[in-house]
N, C-alpha and C positions, 0 to 999 in steps of 0.2 A: 127714564126721561125719553120722550118720543123724539124721533128724528125730525129735524127742521126741514121743510121743503127746500129743494135746491134753490129756487128763485129767492126765497127769503134769506138765504145765506149770503147772497151777493153783496148787499149793502154793508153788512157786518164785516165780511171779508175785505171789502174795499177799504173800509175805515181802519181795520187792523193793519193792512198792508201800507197804506199811506202814513199811518201813525208810526209804524216801525221805520219807514224810510225817513220821515221827518226827524225822529229821534236820532237816527244814525248820522244826520248832518251836523249835529252839535259839535262833535270832535273835529270835523273838517273846518268849521267856522272858527273854532278856537285856535286851531293850528294856523289858519290864515291870519288871524289877528296878531298872533305872536310875531309874525314877520315884520310888523310895524313897530316893534320895540316896546310894546305894552307889557306890564307885569300882571301876574295873576290876580292880585288884590284889586287893581283898577279894572281889569277886564271883567271879573265876576260882578263888581259893583255896577258896571254899566248894564250887564245882562239883567241883573235883578232890578235895577232902577226902571228899565223899560217893561219888565214883566210884572212889577208890583201892581199897577192899575188893573191889569187883566185878572190877576188872582184876587184882588179885593172885590172886583165885580163878581167873580165866580163865587166867593164866599158869601157875599150879600145875596146873590140869587138863590143859592142853596139854603140860606138861613130864613128865607121868607116864610112866615107863618109857623115857625118852629120856636120852641122855648129857648131863652137865652142859656148860654153855657154856665155851668157851675164853676166854682173855683177849682175843683178837681179836674174838670174838663179842660180849663184853660192851662193848668199845669201840664196836662198830657199833650195838648196842642203845642205848647211852647217847647217842651222836651222833644217831641217828635219832629217839629219843624227845625230845631237846632241840629239834631242828629241826622235825620233822614234827608234833609234838603240843603241846609247851610253847610254843615261839615262835610257831607258826602260830595256836594258839588265843588266845594273849595279844594278838597283833596284831589278830586278828578282834574280840575283845572291845573293844579300844581303838577300832577303827574304827566299831563300832556305836554309839558315843557321838555320832557326827557325821552318819551317813547312815541312810536308811531300811533296814528289813529287806529290802525288795524289791531294792534296788540291791546290798546285800551278798550276797544269794543269787545274783543274776545274775553278779556278779564271780566268786564261788567256783565257779559252774557251768562257767566256761571253763577249769577246771583241766586237763582232758585236752589242750587246745591248748598250755598252758604246759609240760606234760611233753614234748610233741613238740618244742617250741622248745629246751628244755634238752638233749634228746637230740641235736638238731642242733648246738647250740653246743659240747657237751662231747665228743660222739662222732662228729660229722659224719654223723649218720643222715639219710637223704633222706626226703622226704615227697612224696606224690602231689599232682598239681595240684588235685584235688577237696578234699583236706584243706586246702590253702591257701585255697580258695574258702570252705569252711566256717568257717575261722578268721576270714576277713575279714568274713563275714556276722555272726558272733557278736560280734566286737569292735565292729562298727558299732552293734549293739543296745545294748551296754554304754555306748557313747559317747552314744547318744540319751538314755538314762535319766540318765546322769551330767550331761549338759548341762542337762537339765530341773532336776535337784536343785541345780546350781550357781546357776541363776537364782533359786531359792527361798532357798537358804541361804548362798550365797557361798563364801568360803574354807573354811568348815568342811566342806562337802561334798567339796572337793578333798582336804583332809587325811584325812577318813574313807576316801575311795576309795583313796588311796595306802596307807593302813594295811591295808585289806582286800586290796588287790592284793598287798602284801608277804606277807600271810598265805597267799594262794593260791600265791605263788612258793615260799615255804618248804615248803609241803606238797608241791608238785611236786618239789622237791629230795628230799624223803623218798621219794616214789614212784620217782624215778629211781635212787636209790642203795639201795633196799631189796630189789631183785630177788635179789641173791646171798644175802642173809640169809633171805629168804622160802624159797628152795630148801633151805637148810640147816636152818632151824629150824621151818618151817611158818608159815603166815600167822597162825593163832590164837595161837601161842606168841609170835611177834614182836609182834603187836598188844598182847597182854597185858603183856609186859615193857616195851615202849616207852612205852605209855600210863602204866604205873606210874612209870617214870622221870619222865615229864612231870608227873604228880601231885605227886611229891616236889619237883620244881623249883618248882612253883607255891606249895607250902607253904613252902619255903625263901625264896622271893621275898617272901612276906608277912611272914615272921619278920624279914627284913632291913629291909624298907621301912616296916613299920607296927608300932606297939606292939601287943603281944598283946591288950591290953584292947580294941582297936578292933574285934576280931571279935565282941565282945558288944554293940556299940553299934548294930548294924544292925537294921532293922525285922524283925519276925517273918516278914513276907511274903517277904523276901529268902531266909530259910532254906528255906521251903517251895518257893519257885521254884527254888532251887539243888538241892534234892533231886529235884525233877521233871526238871531239866535233866540231872543226873548219871545218872538211871536211864532215863527215857523217851526223852530226846533225845541221850544219849551212849552208854551201854553197850548198851541194847536194840537200837538201829539197827545198831550194829557187828555184833552177832551175827546179826540178821535179814538183812543184806546179804550177809554171808559164807555163810550157809546158802542164800540165794537163788542165789549164784554157783555153789555146789556142785550145785544142782539144774537150773538153766537156763543156766549159763554167764555169763561176764562181759559179753559183747556185749548180750544181751537184758536183763540186769540193768541195764546202763548206760542202755539206751533206756527202760526202765521208770522209771528215776530222773528222767526228764524231768518227772515229776509234781511233783518237789520245788520248783522255782521257782514253779510255779503255786500250790502249797499255801501257800508263804510269802507270796506276794502276797495271796492270799485271806485268810489269817489276819491279815496286816498291816492290811488294810482293815477287817475285822470286829472285831478285838480292839484294835489300836493306833490305829485311826482314820486310817491313812495314806491319802493321796489316791491314787485310781486314775484317772489321766488318759490321754488318747490317747497321750502320749509314753511312758508306762510300758507301755501295751499294745503299741505298735509295737516298743519296745525288747525286750520279753519275747519277742514272736514272732520277732524277728530272732535273738536269742540261742539260743532253742530250735531254730529251723530250722538255724542254723549248726552247732550241736553235732550235730544229727541228720545233716546232710550229712557232717560230719567223721567221726563214728563209723561211718557206713555205709561210707565210703571206706576207713577203717582196717581194718574187719572184712574187707573184700574183699582 
C-alpha cells in the first residue's frame, strides 16, 4: 500500500482526533448526570431516545438503492444490536456509578486485546509474541489504576470494574461476530440498524422497569446532558471515526484514538474533580504503551 501524501492525511487525522475526543466525553457526561439523582435505566433511556432518530436516518441513508435484508440478516442485526450496543452500553452506564471515568476509559481501551482473545478461544487464531507482550503491559496498567481505586472505594470499585469489563467483553463479541454482516451490509448500514435496535431495547427496558411518569421526574440538567451525550458523544463520533477510517485506514485511526484516554482523564480532573495521582499516571502510560505495542504488532 502506497504512502498517503501528508496533506491528504490531515482531514482524516482531524476526524480521528475529534472522534476520539468526542467519544471520551461520554463518561464525563454520564458522571455529571448521576449527580442529579438519576438512575442508569432512566439515563440510558434518555440517551437512546435522543439518538434513535439520528441512527434511523443513518440506516435509511446507507440502505438506499440496496436490497432489503433477509430474515437471517435481521437476526444478525438484532443479535449484534442487543449485545454490542444495548448490553454493552447498559453495563458501562452501571459501572460508571462506582468507578472513575478515568478507570472506565482505560478498561474500554483494552478492547482490541479482548477481540484477539475471543478469536483465540472461538476460532483458535494465533497471535504474535509481541501482541502478548502488549496485552500484558496494558493489563498491568489497568491493574495499577484498579488497585488504587480499590484502596479508596473498596468493594464498589471492584463491582464497577467488573461491570465495565463485562461491557468491553460484550462489545468485543459484537466486533468478532460482525465481520460477515459488515461485508454483506456495509459498516454504516449495520451500525445504523444495530444501534437503532439497541435504542429500542433501552426504551423497552425503561417501560418494563419504571413507571412512565418517572421520565418526567428527572432534573432538567439530565435532559440537556442526555441530548449532548446522544449527539456529540454518540452519533457524531461514530460518523467521524468511520470517515477517518475511509481516509487514513483503521491502523492509523486506532493509533490516533490513543488521545481518547488522555482526554477522559483530563476532563475528569477538570470537570469532575477526580484525583490525578502517580498511580493513575503510571497506569495510563502502561495501558497506552501496551496497546501501542499490540497495535503495531498486529498491523505488521
